[in-house]
C-alpha positions, 0 to 999 in steps of 0.5 A: 311378798311379805316375807321378802319385804321383811327380809329386805327391811331386816337386811337393810337395817342390819347393814346400815346399823352395822349391828350384825357382827357386834357383840354376838358372843357376849351377854349382858345382865341387868347390872350391866356386866358382860359375860366376857371382856368389859371394863374390868377385864384384861384388855386382851380378852374383850373385843373393842367396839366403836362407840360412835358406830354403835350409837349410829346403829342405835339411832338408825334402829330407833328411826326405823321403828318410828317409820314402821309405826307410821307405816301401819295406817298407810298399809291399811289404806292400801289394802282397802283400796285394793279391794275397790271395784275396778281394781280387782279382788285381792287377798290383801283386801282382807284387813287381817293381811294389813294388820298381820303385815304391820305386826310382823314389820313392827316385831322385826324392827323392835327386835333388831333395834333392841339389839342395837341398844344393847350393843351401844351399852356394851360398846361403852363397857368394852372401851379399853382401859389403856392406850393413849387414845383411851387413857390420855397420858396427860389426864385430859378428857377421855375419848369415851366421854365425848363418844358417850355424849355424842351417843346420848345426843343422837338417840335422844330425839327418839323418845316415842320409838324407844318407848315402843321398844321397851314396852315390847322387849325386856332389856338388860337395864329395864326388864319391865315390859308393857306400861311399866317399861321405862322411858328413854331416861332409864337407858341414858342413866344406864349409859352414864353408869357404864361410862362411870365404870369405864372412867373409874377403871381408867383412873385406877390404871393411872394409880397402877402406873409407876412415877410420882404423878400417878395418884394425882393424875388419876384424880385430875383425870376424873375431874376433867371428865366429870366436869366435861360431862356436867358442862355438856349434859347438865341443865346449866351447862354450856350451849355448844350447838343446835337444839338437837345437839344441846340435849340435857339430862334434866333429871336431878340424879345426873347432876348430883352424881357428877358433882359429887364425883367431881368435888370428891376428886378435887379434894383429893387432888388439892391435897398434893398441894397442901404439902406446901403448908408445912413450911408456913406454920408459925415459928415458936418465939422461943426459937427466935433469938435476937442480937443486942439491939432486939431488932435483928435476928441472930445468925442461927434464927436467921438460918431457921427462917431461911430454911423455912422459905427454901423448904417451901420453894423446893417443895413448890418446884417439886410439886410443879414439876409433877403437875406441869405435864397435866392438861386441863383444856376447859378454860373454866375448869382451869381458872377454877382449879388455879384459884383453888390451888392458890387458896391452898397455900397463897394466903398462908404464904403471904401471912408468913412472909409478912411476919418473918421477912 
């Protein structure tokens, strides 16, 4: 009966968690590298796994572990009752039967749950680097970012269950067991690491594209995604749902990592607008000649200044044409970026215009 119960729990768990066929042929080491496929591999070699399905599987596994942990006292009580007078003797009245059953149940669920946690990390790692769904043509937030945010939120309530798993199973991101095993934060950190690797691979593929917008698109893509993660997971981000859906990574490493990446990519992106400043430098007074009344520029000097203004306009139109197809959905980021772009050249343009117009 015990064996049949274990088989039933395992079958139900594997079916509901959709874990039976996910990544069975892949192995992941402690650094997060898979034996085949992965973000750094050619997309044709790695099997794509749905991140949200893997997240649901992991949450289901943790929920089952929580349930089994609570089942122990109930089983012990039932075994005690089965040995009372009037109920009849039973082998189950032996306390060792209840303890053995609880241990077997717990061992089975912990083992299966650890597989779903590994599969969740692997599904992020194997997210394809190309395709409009995975690498948007307009550099907006990638689907993988929203999927990982969802994954972190659905597993975050099961802190005790995760600790129960990590204490008993050596995991790729946390080889320690027992009291030295890591908490939920160590798993979340590993998922963010996998996401960062995936986003970097997608950004690199933008750079490999042909066209004048490839480099700038790569930087804006990273800005969109890091800002999105900061808004939804950092402590001071926006509130967008219930308390359960508003999970925050309070550890300082997350905000520091995302902010550093965002600021670095923004500085690189703004450099594409700095080309406008080359037309706004002061003109050497020796190059300016005036007519007899000293107030009107000569024809040659007028043409010189006109070429400066026309050069600025041509470069502005050229840059605008490249960047107008990019998308920044978040209004806060869009307003911030528009202000930063204005700061690159607008004050210099006003000064140049006031002086030479």
